[in-house]
DSSP file (Angstrom, degrees, kcal/mol; ACC not computed):
  #  RESIDUE AA STRUCTURE BP1 BP2  ACC     N-H-->O    O-->H-N    N-H-->O    O-->H-N    TCO  KAPPA ALPHA  PHI   PSI    X-CA   Y-CA   Z-CA
    1    1 A M     >        0   0    0      0, 0.0     4,-0.6     0, 0.0     3,-0.1   0.000 360.0 360.0 360.0 129.2   21.1  -17.5  -59.5
    2    2 A T  H >>  +     0   0    0      1,-0.2     4,-1.9     2,-0.2     3,-1.4   0.872 360.0  64.9 -70.0 -36.3   20.8  -20.7  -57.6
    3    3 A A  H 34 S+     0   0    0      1,-0.3     7,-0.3     2,-0.2     3,-0.3   0.921  97.1  56.9 -49.8 -46.8   19.7  -22.8  -60.6
    4    4 A G  H 34 S+     0   0    0      1,-0.2    -1,-0.3    -3,-0.1    -2,-0.2   0.738 115.6  35.3 -57.6 -27.8   23.0  -22.1  -62.2
    5    5 A T  H << S+     0   0    0     -3,-1.4     2,-1.0    -4,-0.6    -1,-0.2   0.578  93.9  90.9-103.2 -15.2   24.8  -23.7  -59.3
    6    6 A D     X  -     0   0    0     -4,-1.9     4,-2.4    -3,-0.3     3,-0.2  -0.740  57.9-170.1 -88.1 101.5   22.4  -26.4  -58.4
    7    7 A K  H  > S+     0   0    0     -2,-1.0     4,-3.0     1,-0.2     5,-0.3   0.958  82.0  54.1 -64.9 -51.1   23.7  -29.3  -60.5
    8    8 A A  H  > S+     0   0    0      1,-0.3     4,-0.7     2,-0.2    -1,-0.2   0.848 112.1  45.3 -50.0 -41.1   20.7  -31.6  -59.8
    9    9 A L  H  4 S+     0   0    0      2,-0.2     4,-0.4     1,-0.2     3,-0.4   0.910 112.0  51.0 -67.9 -44.3   18.3  -28.8  -61.0
   10   10 A R  H >< S+     0   0    0     -4,-2.4     3,-1.9    -7,-0.3    -2,-0.2   0.962 110.6  49.4 -58.4 -53.1   20.5  -28.0  -64.0
   11   11 A M  H 3< S+     0   0    0     -4,-3.0    -1,-0.2     1,-0.3    -2,-0.2   0.645 101.3  61.4 -68.6 -12.1   20.6  -31.7  -65.0
   12   12 A S  T 3< S+     0   0    0     -4,-0.7    -1,-0.3    -3,-0.4    -2,-0.2   0.575  83.4 104.7 -86.2  -5.7   16.8  -32.2  -64.7
   13   13 A Y    <   -     0   0    0     -3,-1.9     2,-0.4    -4,-0.4     3,-0.1  -0.490  59.2-159.2 -72.8 140.5   16.5  -29.5  -67.5
   14   14 A R        -     0   0    0     -2,-0.2    -2,-0.1     1,-0.1    -3,-0.0  -0.993  14.1-147.0-121.1 131.1   15.6  -31.0  -70.9
   15   15 A I        +     0   0    0     -2,-0.4    -1,-0.1     1,-0.1     5,-0.0   0.941  41.8 171.0 -63.9 -48.7   16.4  -28.9  -74.1
   16   16 A G        -     0   0    0     -3,-0.1     2,-0.5     3,-0.1    -1,-0.1   0.014  39.5 -50.0  70.6 179.1   13.4  -30.4  -75.7
   17   17 A R  S >  S-     0   0    0      2,-0.0     3,-2.3     0, 0.0     2,-0.2  -0.798  94.9 -41.2 -99.2 138.7   11.9  -29.3  -79.1
   18   18 A G  T 3  S-     0   0    0     -2,-0.5    57,-0.1     1,-0.3    58,-0.1  -0.334 127.1 -11.9  61.7-118.4   11.2  -25.7  -79.8
   19   19 A E  T >  S+     0   0    0     -2,-0.2     3,-2.3    56,-0.1    -1,-0.3   0.232  90.3 150.1 -99.9   4.7    9.7  -24.0  -76.7
   20   20 A Q  T <   +     0   0    0     -3,-2.3    -6,-0.1     1,-0.3    52,-0.0  -0.136  69.7   6.5 -45.0 116.2    9.0  -27.2  -74.9
   21   21 A G  T >> S+     0   0    0     -8,-0.0     4,-1.5    51,-0.0     3,-1.1   0.518  88.1 126.8  90.1   5.0    9.2  -26.8  -71.0
   22   22 A V  T <4 S+     0   0    0     -3,-2.3    -2,-0.1     1,-0.2    51,-0.1   0.808  73.6  44.4 -66.3 -28.6    9.5  -23.0  -71.2
   23   23 A L  T 34 S+     0   0    0     -4,-0.2    -1,-0.2     1,-0.1    -3,-0.1   0.258 117.0  46.3 -96.2  13.5    6.6  -22.3  -68.9
   24   24 A T  T <4 S+     0   0    0     -3,-1.1     2,-0.9     1,-0.1    -2,-0.2   0.662  79.8  95.3-122.5 -26.0    7.5  -24.9  -66.4
   25   25 A F  S  X S-     0   0    0     -4,-1.5     4,-1.8     2,-0.1     3,-0.2  -0.638  71.2-125.8 -82.0 104.7   11.2  -24.7  -65.6
   26   26 A E  T  4 S+     0   0    0     -2,-0.9    -3,-0.0     1,-0.3    -2,-0.0  -0.681  75.4  17.1 -94.4 149.9   11.8  -22.7  -62.5
   27   27 A P  T  > S+     0   0    0      0, 0.0     4,-1.4     0, 0.0    -1,-0.3  -0.968 123.6  56.4 -98.4   4.7   13.3  -20.3  -61.4
   28   28 A Y  H  > S+     0   0    0      2,-0.2     4,-2.5     1,-0.2     5,-0.4   0.852 101.6  58.1 -66.6 -33.6   14.0  -19.2  -65.0
   29   29 A K  H  X S+     0   0    0     -4,-1.8     4,-3.0     1,-0.2    -1,-0.2   0.975 108.2  45.3 -61.2 -53.3   10.3  -19.1  -65.9
   30   30 A S  H  4 S+     0   0    0      1,-0.2    -1,-0.2     2,-0.2    -2,-0.2   0.821 116.2  47.1 -63.5 -33.9    9.5  -16.6  -63.2
   31   31 A E  H  < S+     0   0    0     -4,-1.4    -1,-0.2     2,-0.1    -2,-0.2   0.842 120.7  33.0 -76.1 -35.9   12.5  -14.5  -64.1
   32   32 A L  H >X S+     0   0    0     -4,-2.5     3,-1.8    -5,-0.1     4,-0.7   0.802 100.1  74.9 -96.6 -30.6   12.0  -14.3  -67.8
   33   33 A L  G >< S+     0   0    0     -4,-3.0     3,-0.9    -5,-0.4    -3,-0.1   0.839  92.4  56.2 -53.6 -36.9    8.2  -14.4  -68.3
   34   34 A P  G 34 S+     0   0    0      0, 0.0    -1,-0.3     0, 0.0    -2,-0.1   0.743 105.2  55.2 -69.9 -11.4    7.8  -10.8  -67.1
   35   35 A L  G <4 S+     0   0    0     -3,-1.8     2,-0.8    -4,-0.1    16,-0.2   0.661  89.0  92.6 -83.7 -22.6   10.3   -9.9  -69.9
   36   36 A W    <<  +     0   0    0     -3,-0.9     2,-0.3    -4,-0.7     8,-0.1  -0.682  44.9 138.2 -90.1 108.5    8.3  -11.5  -72.6
   37   37 A R        +     0   0    0     -2,-0.8    10,-0.2     6,-0.2    11,-0.1  -0.982  18.0 169.1-146.5 152.2    5.8   -9.3  -74.5
   38   38 A F        +     0   0    0     -2,-0.3    77,-0.1     9,-0.1    78,-0.1   0.046  38.6 120.1-153.0  30.4    4.9   -9.1  -78.2
   39   39 A K  S    S+     0   0    0     76,-0.1    76,-0.1     2,-0.0     3,-0.0   0.825  83.9  13.2 -78.4 -30.3    1.8   -7.0  -78.5
   40   40 A T  S  > S-     0   0    0      1,-0.1     4,-1.9    75,-0.1     5,-0.1  -0.824  81.6-108.4-128.1 165.9    3.4   -4.2  -80.7
   41   41 A P  H  > S+     0   0    0      0, 0.0     4,-2.3     0, 0.0     5,-0.2   0.865 120.9  50.8 -64.2 -39.9    6.6   -4.1  -82.7
   42   42 A Q  H  > S+     0   0    0      2,-0.2     4,-2.0     1,-0.2     5,-0.1   0.939 111.7  46.7 -68.3 -41.1    8.0   -1.6  -80.2
   43   43 A I  H  > S+     0   0    0      1,-0.2     4,-3.3     2,-0.2    -6,-0.2   0.895 112.8  49.0 -60.3 -43.2    7.1   -3.8  -77.3
   44   44 A A  H  X S+     0   0    0     -4,-1.9     4,-2.8     2,-0.2     5,-0.3   0.893 109.7  54.5 -67.0 -33.2    8.6   -6.9  -79.1
   45   45 A R  H  X S+     0   0    0     -4,-2.3     4,-2.1     2,-0.2    -2,-0.2   0.953 111.6  41.8 -67.8 -46.5   11.7   -4.9  -79.8
   46   46 A K  H  X S+     0   0    0     -4,-2.0     4,-2.8     1,-0.2     5,-0.2   0.944 117.3  49.2 -68.3 -43.0   12.2   -4.0  -76.1
   47   47 A S  H  X S+     0   0    0     -4,-3.3     4,-2.5     1,-0.2    -2,-0.2   0.883 112.2  45.7 -61.6 -35.1   11.3   -7.5  -75.0
   48   48 A S  H  X S+     0   0    0     -4,-2.8     4,-2.2     2,-0.2    -1,-0.2   0.881 113.2  51.2 -70.4 -33.9   13.6   -9.2  -77.3
   49   49 A C  H  X S+     0   0    0     -4,-2.1     4,-2.3    -5,-0.3    -2,-0.2   0.923 111.4  46.5 -60.4 -51.0   16.3   -6.8  -76.4
   50   50 A D  H  X S+     0   0    0     -4,-2.8     4,-1.9     2,-0.2     5,-0.3   0.936 114.2  49.5 -63.5 -48.2   15.8   -7.5  -72.6
   51   51 A L  H  X S+     0   0    0     -4,-2.5     4,-3.2   -16,-0.2    -1,-0.2   0.892 109.4  51.4 -53.6 -41.8   15.7  -11.2  -73.3
   52   52 A W  H  X S+     0   0    0     -4,-2.2     4,-2.7     1,-0.2    -1,-0.2   0.898 108.1  50.9 -72.1 -33.7   18.9  -11.0  -75.4
   53   53 A Q  H  X S+     0   0    0     -4,-2.3     4,-1.4     2,-0.2    -1,-0.2   0.823 110.7  48.9 -71.1 -26.2   20.7   -9.2  -72.7
   54   54 A R  H  X S+     0   0    0     -4,-1.9     4,-2.8     2,-0.2     5,-0.2   0.866 108.4  54.5 -69.9 -42.1   19.6  -11.8  -70.2
   55   55 A F  H  X S+     0   0    0     -4,-3.2     4,-2.0    -5,-0.3    -2,-0.2   0.975 110.7  45.8 -52.6 -54.6   20.8  -14.4  -72.7
   56   56 A E  H  X S+     0   0    0     -4,-2.7     4,-2.4     2,-0.2    -1,-0.2   0.861 110.2  53.8 -56.3 -36.5   24.2  -12.6  -72.7
   57   57 A Q  H  X S+     0   0    0     -4,-1.4     4,-1.4     1,-0.2    -2,-0.2   0.947 109.5  48.6 -70.0 -49.6   24.3  -12.4  -68.9
   58   58 A Y  H  <>S+     0   0    0     -4,-2.8     5,-3.3     2,-0.2    -1,-0.2   0.861 108.5  54.5 -53.4 -40.1   23.7  -16.1  -68.7
   59   59 A H  H ><5S+     0   0    0     -4,-2.0     3,-2.3     1,-0.2    -2,-0.2   0.959 107.7  48.2 -57.2 -56.7   26.5  -16.7  -71.2
   60   60 A E  H 3<5S+     0   0    0     -4,-2.4    -1,-0.2     1,-0.3    -2,-0.2   0.749 111.4  51.5 -66.9 -19.0   28.9  -14.7  -69.0
   61   61 A E  T 3<5S-     0   0    0     -4,-1.4    -1,-0.3    -5,-0.2    -2,-0.2   0.294 114.0-118.6 -94.0   9.1   27.7  -16.8  -65.9
   62   62 A S  T < 5 +     0   0    0     -3,-2.3     2,-0.7     1,-0.2    -3,-0.2   0.902  63.7 150.2  54.5  40.7   28.4  -20.0  -67.8
   63   63 A D     >< +     0   0    0     -5,-3.3     4,-2.3     1,-0.2    -1,-0.2  -0.723  21.8 174.2-113.2  85.4   24.7  -20.9  -67.5
   64   64 A F  H  > S+     0   0    0     -2,-0.7     4,-3.2     1,-0.2     5,-0.2   0.862  81.1  56.5 -47.6 -48.1   23.5  -23.0  -70.5
   65   65 A V  H  > S+     0   0    0      1,-0.2     4,-3.3     2,-0.2    -1,-0.2   0.950 108.2  47.0 -57.7 -55.7   20.2  -23.6  -69.0
   66   66 A G  H  > S+     0   0    0      2,-0.2     4,-2.5     1,-0.2    -1,-0.2   0.932 112.7  49.7 -48.4 -50.8   19.5  -19.8  -68.7
   67   67 A M  H  X S+     0   0    0     -4,-2.3     4,-2.9     1,-0.2    -1,-0.2   0.955 112.7  46.7 -55.4 -47.4   20.7  -19.2  -72.3
   68   68 A D  H  X S+     0   0    0     -4,-3.2     4,-2.0     1,-0.2    -1,-0.2   0.899 111.7  51.4 -69.8 -37.1   18.4  -22.0  -73.6
   69   69 A M  H  X S+     0   0    0     -4,-3.3     4,-2.5     2,-0.2    -1,-0.2   0.904 110.2  48.2 -55.9 -41.9   15.5  -20.7  -71.6
   70   70 A C  H  X S+     0   0    0     -4,-2.5     4,-2.5     1,-0.2     5,-0.3   0.949 110.7  53.0 -60.8 -49.5   16.0  -17.1  -73.0
   71   71 A R  H  X S+     0   0    0     -4,-2.9     4,-1.9     1,-0.2    -2,-0.2   0.851 109.4  49.5 -50.7 -39.4   16.2  -18.8  -76.5
   72   72 A K  H  X S+     0   0    0     -4,-2.0     4,-2.8     2,-0.2    -1,-0.2   0.906 109.7  48.0 -69.9 -44.4   12.9  -20.5  -75.8
   73   73 A F  H  X S+     0   0    0     -4,-2.5     4,-1.9     2,-0.2    -2,-0.2   0.822 113.8  49.4 -72.5 -24.4   11.0  -17.4  -74.7
   74   74 A I  H  X S+     0   0    0     -4,-2.5     4,-2.0     2,-0.2    -2,-0.2   0.879 111.7  48.3 -73.2 -36.5   12.4  -15.5  -77.8
   75   75 A Q  H  X S+     0   0    0     -4,-1.9     4,-3.1    -5,-0.3    -2,-0.2   0.895 111.0  50.2 -64.3 -44.1   11.3  -18.4  -80.0
   76   76 A M  H  X S+     0   0    0     -4,-2.8     4,-2.8     2,-0.2     5,-0.4   0.925 106.8  55.1 -67.9 -37.3    7.8  -18.3  -78.3
   77   77 A G  H  X S+     0   0    0     -4,-1.9     4,-2.4     1,-0.2     5,-0.3   0.978 111.6  46.4 -59.1 -46.1    7.7  -14.5  -79.0
   78   78 A M  H  X S+     0   0    0     -4,-2.0     4,-2.1     1,-0.2    -2,-0.2   0.953 118.9  39.5 -56.3 -53.1    8.3  -15.4  -82.7
   79   79 A T  H  X S+     0   0    0     -4,-3.1     4,-1.1     2,-0.2    -1,-0.2   0.814 116.6  46.5 -72.3 -29.6    5.7  -18.1  -82.8
   80   80 A R  H  X S+     0   0    0     -4,-2.8     4,-2.1     2,-0.2     3,-0.2   0.931 113.3  49.5 -79.4 -45.7    3.0  -16.6  -80.7
   81   81 A A  H  X S+     0   0    0     -4,-2.4     4,-2.0    -5,-0.4    -2,-0.2   0.929 111.6  51.3 -60.2 -43.1    3.2  -13.2  -82.6
   82   82 A K  H  X S+     0   0    0     -4,-2.1     4,-1.8    -5,-0.3    -1,-0.3   0.797 106.7  53.4 -63.4 -28.9    3.1  -15.2  -85.9
   83   83 A R  H  X S+     0   0    0     -4,-1.1     4,-2.1    -3,-0.2     7,-0.3   0.880 109.9  46.9 -65.2 -39.4    0.0  -17.0  -84.8
   84   84 A Y  H  < S+     0   0    0     -4,-2.1     6,-0.2     2,-0.2    -2,-0.2   0.787 110.9  52.2 -74.4 -25.8   -1.7  -13.8  -84.0
   85   85 A A  H  < S+     0   0    0     -4,-2.0    21,-0.2    -5,-0.2    -2,-0.2   0.903 116.2  41.3 -72.1 -38.5   -0.6  -12.5  -87.4
   86   86 A N  H  < S+     0   0    0     -4,-1.8    17,-3.3     1,-0.2     2,-0.4   0.770 121.8  35.4 -70.9 -32.7   -2.0  -15.6  -89.0
   87   87 A H  S >< S-     0   0    0     -4,-2.1     3,-2.2    15,-0.2    -1,-0.2  -0.998  84.6-117.6-135.9 124.7   -5.3  -15.9  -87.0
   88   88 A A  G >  S+     0   0    0     -2,-0.4     3,-0.7     1,-0.3    -3,-0.1  -0.387 110.2  11.5 -61.3 131.5   -7.5  -13.0  -85.7
   89   89 A G  G 3  S-     0   0    0      1,-0.2    -1,-0.3    -5,-0.2    -5,-0.1   0.292 108.2-111.9  81.9 -14.9   -7.3  -13.6  -81.9
   90   90 A G  G <  S+     0   0    0     -3,-2.2     2,-0.3    -7,-0.3    -1,-0.2   0.649  81.0 107.6  61.3  22.2   -4.5  -16.1  -82.3
   91   91 A R    <   -     0   0    0     -3,-0.7     9,-0.3    -7,-0.1    -1,-0.2  -0.815  67.2-107.9-127.8 170.2   -6.7  -19.1  -81.2
   92   92 A N        -     0   0    0     -2,-0.3     7,-0.2     1,-0.2     2,-0.1  -0.360  59.7 -66.1 -81.9 167.6   -8.4  -22.1  -82.6
   93   93 A D     >  -     0   0    0      5,-2.7     4,-2.4     1,-0.2    -1,-0.2  -0.359  46.6-145.0 -50.9 118.8  -12.2  -22.5  -83.1
   94   94 A K  T  4 S+     0   0    0      1,-0.2    -1,-0.2     2,-0.2    -2,-0.0   0.778  93.4  46.7 -71.4 -21.6  -13.3  -22.5  -79.5
   95   95 A D  T  4 S+     0   0    0      3,-0.1    -1,-0.2     1,-0.1    -2,-0.0   0.949 130.0  16.1 -75.9 -53.8  -16.1  -25.1  -80.2
   96   96 A T  T  4 S-     0   0    0      2,-0.1    -2,-0.2     0, 0.0     3,-0.1   0.647  90.0-129.5-100.7 -17.5  -14.2  -27.6  -82.3
   97   97 A G     <  +     0   0    0     -4,-2.4    -3,-0.1     1,-0.3     3,-0.1   0.504  58.6 143.8  80.5   2.0  -10.7  -26.8  -81.5
   98   98 A A        -     0   0    0      1,-0.1    -5,-2.7    -6,-0.1     2,-0.4  -0.331  60.9 -97.1 -69.3 156.2   -9.9  -26.7  -85.2
   99   99 A E        -     0   0    0     -7,-0.2    -7,-0.1    -3,-0.1    -1,-0.1  -0.562  42.5-122.2 -68.9 127.0   -7.5  -24.2  -86.5
  100  100 A L        -     0   0    0     -2,-0.4     3,-0.1    -9,-0.3    -1,-0.1  -0.419  37.3 -82.4 -76.4 154.0   -9.2  -21.2  -87.9
  101  101 A A        -     0   0    0      1,-0.1     2,-0.2    -2,-0.1    -1,-0.1  -0.123  52.3-105.0 -51.8 148.0   -8.7  -20.1  -91.4
  102  102 A K        -     0   0    0    -15,-0.1     2,-0.4    -3,-0.1   -15,-0.2  -0.500  40.9-172.3 -77.9 149.5   -5.5  -18.0  -92.0
  103  103 A S        +     0   0    0    -17,-3.3    -3,-0.0    -2,-0.2    -1,-0.0  -1.000  25.8 177.8-141.6 141.4   -6.1  -14.4  -92.4
  104  104 A S  S    S+     0   0    0     -2,-0.4     6,-0.1     1,-0.0    -1,-0.1   0.418  80.5  63.1-117.6  -7.6   -3.8  -11.6  -93.3
  105  105 A K  S    S+     0   0    0      4,-0.1    -1,-0.0     3,-0.0    -2,-0.0   0.372  71.7 115.3-109.6   0.7   -6.3   -8.8  -93.4
  106  106 A H  S >  S-     0   0    0    -21,-0.2     3,-1.5     1,-0.1     4,-0.4  -0.213  82.9 -88.7 -69.7 166.3   -7.5   -8.8  -89.8
  107  107 A K  T 3  S+     0   0    0      1,-0.3     3,-0.3     2,-0.1     4,-0.2   0.863 120.2  23.1 -49.1 -56.4   -6.9   -5.7  -87.6
  108  108 A D  T 3> S+     0   0    0      1,-0.2     4,-2.8   -24,-0.1    -1,-0.3   0.233  86.4 115.4-103.4  22.4   -3.4   -6.5  -86.1
  109  109 A A  H <> S+     0   0    0     -3,-1.5     4,-2.0     1,-0.2    -1,-0.2   0.906  82.9  37.1 -54.5 -50.2   -2.1   -8.9  -88.8
  110  110 A Q  H  > S+     0   0    0     -4,-0.4     4,-2.0    -3,-0.3    -1,-0.2   0.872 116.0  54.9 -77.8 -35.5    0.8   -6.7  -90.0
  111  111 A T  H  > S+     0   0    0     -4,-0.2     4,-1.4     2,-0.2    -2,-0.2   0.939 112.0  42.7 -53.3 -58.7    1.5   -5.5  -86.5
  112  112 A K  H  X S+     0   0    0     -4,-2.8     4,-2.8     2,-0.2    -2,-0.2   0.900 110.8  56.1 -52.7 -49.7    1.9   -9.0  -85.2
  113  113 A L  H  X S+     0   0    0     -4,-2.0     4,-1.4     1,-0.3    -1,-0.2   0.835 107.7  48.0 -54.2 -42.7    3.8  -10.1  -88.2
  114  114 A E  H  X S+     0   0    0     -4,-2.0     4,-1.3     2,-0.2    -1,-0.3   0.768 109.3  53.7 -68.4 -30.6    6.4   -7.3  -87.6
  115  115 A A  H  X S+     0   0    0     -4,-1.4     4,-2.1     2,-0.2    -2,-0.2   0.907 107.2  52.2 -73.9 -45.1    6.7   -8.4  -84.0
  116  116 A S  H  X S+     0   0    0     -4,-2.8     4,-2.0     1,-0.2    -2,-0.2   0.839 108.6  49.7 -65.1 -33.7    7.4  -12.0  -85.0
  117  117 A E  H  X S+     0   0    0     -4,-1.4     4,-2.1     2,-0.2    -1,-0.2   0.857 105.7  56.3 -71.5 -34.8   10.2  -10.9  -87.3
  118  118 A I  H  X S+     0   0    0     -4,-1.3     4,-1.6     2,-0.2    -2,-0.2   0.964 113.8  40.5 -57.1 -49.6   11.7   -8.8  -84.6
  119  119 A F  H  X S+     0   0    0     -4,-2.1     4,-2.5     1,-0.2    -2,-0.2   0.876 110.1  60.7 -60.2 -41.0   11.9  -12.0  -82.4
  120  120 A R  H  X S+     0   0    0     -4,-2.0     4,-2.9     1,-0.2     5,-0.2   0.922 102.0  50.6 -55.0 -50.8   12.9  -14.1  -85.3
  121  121 A E  H  X S+     0   0    0     -4,-2.1     4,-2.1     1,-0.2    -1,-0.2   0.932 113.3  44.7 -58.5 -50.4   16.1  -12.1  -85.9
  122  122 A V  H  X S+     0   0    0     -4,-1.6     4,-2.0     2,-0.2    -1,-0.2   0.835 110.7  54.9 -65.2 -32.3   17.1  -12.3  -82.2
  123  123 A W  H  X S+     0   0    0     -4,-2.5     4,-2.5     2,-0.2     5,-0.2   0.946 108.4  49.1 -64.7 -48.0   16.3  -16.1  -82.1
  124  124 A V  H  X S+     0   0    0     -4,-2.9     4,-2.2     1,-0.2     5,-0.3   0.938 108.2  52.9 -52.5 -47.5   18.6  -16.6  -85.1
  125  125 A R  H  X S+     0   0    0     -4,-2.1     4,-0.9    -5,-0.2    -1,-0.2   0.891 108.4  52.7 -60.9 -37.9   21.3  -14.7  -83.3
  126  126 A C  H >< S+     0   0    0     -4,-2.0     3,-1.7     1,-0.2    -2,-0.2   0.992 110.5  46.3 -57.6 -63.5   20.8  -17.1  -80.3
  127  127 A L  H 3< S+     0   0    0     -4,-2.5    -1,-0.2     1,-0.3    -2,-0.2   0.788 115.3  45.0 -49.7 -34.9   21.2  -20.1  -82.4
  128  128 A E  H 3< S+     0   0    0     -4,-2.2     2,-0.4    -5,-0.2    -1,-0.3   0.575  81.4 120.4 -91.8  -8.2   24.2  -18.8  -84.2
  129  129 A H    XX  -     0   0    0     -3,-1.7     4,-2.5    -4,-0.9     3,-0.6  -0.403  58.8-145.5 -62.7 115.4   25.9  -17.5  -81.0
  130  130 A E  H 3> S+     0   0    0     -2,-0.4     4,-2.3     1,-0.3     5,-0.2   0.851  98.1  51.9 -55.1 -41.9   29.2  -19.4  -80.7
  131  131 A G  H 3> S+     0   0    0      2,-0.2     4,-2.9     1,-0.2     5,-0.3   0.913 110.0  50.2 -63.3 -42.9   29.1  -19.5  -76.9
  132  132 A Y  H <> S+     0   0    0     -3,-0.6     4,-3.1     1,-0.2    -2,-0.2   0.941 110.7  48.3 -61.6 -45.5   25.6  -21.0  -77.0
  133  133 A Q  H  X S+     0   0    0     -4,-2.5     4,-1.7     2,-0.2    -1,-0.2   0.894 115.4  43.8 -63.3 -39.5   26.6  -23.7  -79.4
  134  134 A M  H  X S+     0   0    0     -4,-2.3     4,-2.6    -5,-0.2    -1,-0.2   0.938 115.9  47.5 -70.4 -45.5   29.7  -24.6  -77.4
  135  135 A R  H  X S+     0   0    0     -4,-2.9     4,-2.8     1,-0.2     5,-0.2   0.886 110.8  53.2 -68.0 -35.6   27.8  -24.5  -74.0
  136  136 A K  H  X S+     0   0    0     -4,-3.1     4,-2.4    -5,-0.3    -1,-0.2   0.945 110.2  45.3 -61.7 -43.5   25.0  -26.6  -75.5
  137  137 A E  H  X S+     0   0    0     -4,-1.7     4,-1.9     1,-0.2    -2,-0.2   0.916 115.3  48.6 -72.0 -41.5   27.4  -29.4  -76.7
  138  138 A A  H  X S+     0   0    0     -4,-2.6     4,-2.1     2,-0.2    -1,-0.2   0.881 112.8  48.7 -63.1 -39.3   29.1  -29.3  -73.3
  139  139 A F  H  X S+     0   0    0     -4,-2.8     4,-2.8     2,-0.2    -2,-0.2   0.896 109.3  50.0 -63.4 -44.1   25.7  -29.5  -71.5
  140  140 A V  H  X S+     0   0    0     -4,-2.4     4,-1.8    -5,-0.2    -2,-0.2   0.900 113.5  48.0 -65.1 -41.1   24.4  -32.4  -73.6
  141  141 A K  H  X S+     0   0    0     -4,-1.9     4,-1.8     2,-0.2    -2,-0.2   0.899 114.0  44.8 -65.1 -45.2   27.6  -34.2  -72.8
  142  142 A E  H  X S+     0   0    0     -4,-2.1     4,-3.5     2,-0.2    -2,-0.2   0.899 113.4  51.8 -64.8 -44.5   27.5  -33.5  -69.0
  143  143 A Q  H  X S+     0   0    0     -4,-2.8     4,-3.0     2,-0.2    -1,-0.2   0.901 106.1  53.0 -58.8 -44.0   23.9  -34.4  -68.9
  144  144 A R  H  X S+     0   0    0     -4,-1.8     4,-2.4     2,-0.2    -1,-0.2   0.940 113.8  43.6 -57.8 -50.2   24.5  -37.8  -70.6
  145  145 A E  H  X S+     0   0    0     -4,-1.8     4,-2.6     1,-0.2     5,-0.2   0.903 113.1  51.5 -71.0 -40.2   27.2  -38.6  -68.0
  146  146 A W  H  X S+     0   0    0     -4,-3.5     4,-2.7     2,-0.2    -1,-0.2   0.951 112.4  45.7 -54.0 -50.2   25.0  -37.3  -65.1
  147  147 A D  H  X S+     0   0    0     -4,-3.0     4,-2.2     1,-0.2    -2,-0.2   0.900 111.6  52.9 -60.5 -44.0   22.1  -39.4  -66.3
  148  148 A R  H  X S+     0   0    0     -4,-2.4     4,-1.9     1,-0.2    -1,-0.2   0.927 111.6  45.5 -56.4 -50.1   24.4  -42.4  -66.7
  149  149 A M  H  X S+     0   0    0     -4,-2.6     4,-2.5     2,-0.2    -2,-0.2   0.853 110.5  53.2 -64.9 -35.6   25.7  -42.0  -63.1
  150  150 A Q  H  X S+     0   0    0     -4,-2.7     4,-1.6    -5,-0.2    -1,-0.2   0.895 111.1  47.2 -67.9 -32.3   22.2  -41.6  -61.7
  151  151 A K  H  X S+     0   0    0     -4,-2.2     4,-2.2     2,-0.2    -2,-0.2   0.864 113.1  47.5 -69.2 -37.1   21.2  -44.8  -63.4
  152  152 A N  H  X S+     0   0    0     -4,-1.9     4,-2.5     2,-0.2    -2,-0.2   0.885 113.3  48.9 -75.4 -44.1   24.3  -46.7  -62.2
  153  153 A N  H  X S+     0   0    0     -4,-2.5     4,-1.4     2,-0.2    -1,-0.2   0.823 110.4  50.7 -70.3 -29.2   23.7  -45.3  -58.6
  154  154 A A  H  < S+     0   0    0     -4,-1.6     4,-0.5     2,-0.2    -2,-0.2   0.927 112.8  47.1 -73.4 -43.4   20.0  -46.3  -58.7
  155  155 A M  H >< S+     0   0    0     -4,-2.2     3,-0.9     1,-0.2    -2,-0.2   0.903 109.1  53.0 -60.4 -39.7   21.0  -49.8  -59.8
  156  156 A A  H 3< S+     0   0    0     -4,-2.5    -1,-0.2     1,-0.2    -2,-0.2   0.827 113.8  45.0 -65.9 -33.3   23.7  -50.1  -57.1
  157  157 A N  T 3< S+     0   0    0     -4,-1.4    -1,-0.2    -5,-0.2    -2,-0.2   0.396  88.2 102.4 -93.4   4.3   21.1  -49.2  -54.5
  158  158 A K  S <  S-     0   0    0     -3,-0.9     3,-0.1    -4,-0.5     2,-0.0  -0.690  81.5-111.4 -84.2 133.4   18.4  -51.4  -55.7
  159  159 A P        -     0   0    0      0, 0.0     2,-0.4     0, 0.0    -2,-0.1  -0.392  38.7-100.2 -69.1 149.0   18.0  -54.7  -53.6
  160  160 A D    >   -     0   0    0      1,-0.2     3,-0.7     2,-0.1    -3,-0.0  -0.582  29.8-157.3 -67.7 121.1   19.1  -57.8  -55.5
  161  161 A S  T 3  S+     0   0    0     -2,-0.4    -1,-0.2     1,-0.2     0, 0.0   0.563  85.9  70.3 -81.7 -11.4   15.7  -59.2  -56.6
  162  162 A G  T 3  S+     0   0    0      2,-0.1     2,-0.2     0, 0.0    -1,-0.2   0.757  82.6  84.6 -74.7 -29.3   17.4  -62.7  -56.9
  163  163 A E  S <  S-     0   0    0     -3,-0.7     2,-0.4     1,-0.0     0, 0.0  -0.505  73.1-140.0 -82.5 141.3   17.8  -63.1  -53.1
  164  164 A E        -     0   0    0     -2,-0.2     2,-0.2     1,-0.0    -2,-0.1  -0.795  22.3-119.5 -98.2 144.3   15.0  -64.5  -51.1
  165  165 A E        -     0   0    0     -2,-0.4     2,-0.6     1,-0.0    -1,-0.0  -0.594  19.3-129.7 -81.8 146.9   14.4  -62.9  -47.8
  166  166 A N        -     0   0    0     -2,-0.2     3,-0.5     1,-0.1    -1,-0.0  -0.834  22.9-178.3 -93.9 124.5   14.7  -65.1  -44.7
  167  167 A D        +     0   0    0     -2,-0.6    -1,-0.1     1,-0.2    -2,-0.0   0.272  64.1  90.1-106.8  19.3   11.7  -64.7  -42.5
  168  168 A D              0   0    0      1,-0.1    -1,-0.2     0, 0.0    -2,-0.0   0.606 360.0 360.0 -83.7  -7.9   12.9  -66.9  -39.9
  169  169 A G              0   0    0     -3,-0.5    -2,-0.1     0, 0.0    -1,-0.1   0.320 360.0 360.0  68.5 360.0   14.6  -64.0  -38.1
């Protein structure tokens, strides 16, 4: 995967909160989105298993960004399925945007709750994965240094604003 080897692209990645950025960071989004499904517990099981396998593959490739994107998709499976478990249709009121009242008695509530739990188990496995924790720490450190170097380079290439230009030619 080119993203794993393209340092500028890797360093532009932000871990963020929760699932932040999961649907925008390419090429991972396009690679992982087709694996992400949660309609039924059986589908959620296959999806979470496929995403976990990709997580492990990224680990073997020393690709923290790929690992974290998998973690985000797994977390998103958990939260979206839970939303559908709590609210019929999984949406807010279309007129006001207000959150609809919680419901545990609608048609797919139990199915979606089970799907959410399947993803939750895998999400916890991601967070507790020793390689993930070590790679995350190393990535954050590397990214801080990269950002500092980029800032220093930008400052070095910035024209000195204290000098006046001579228009006499």
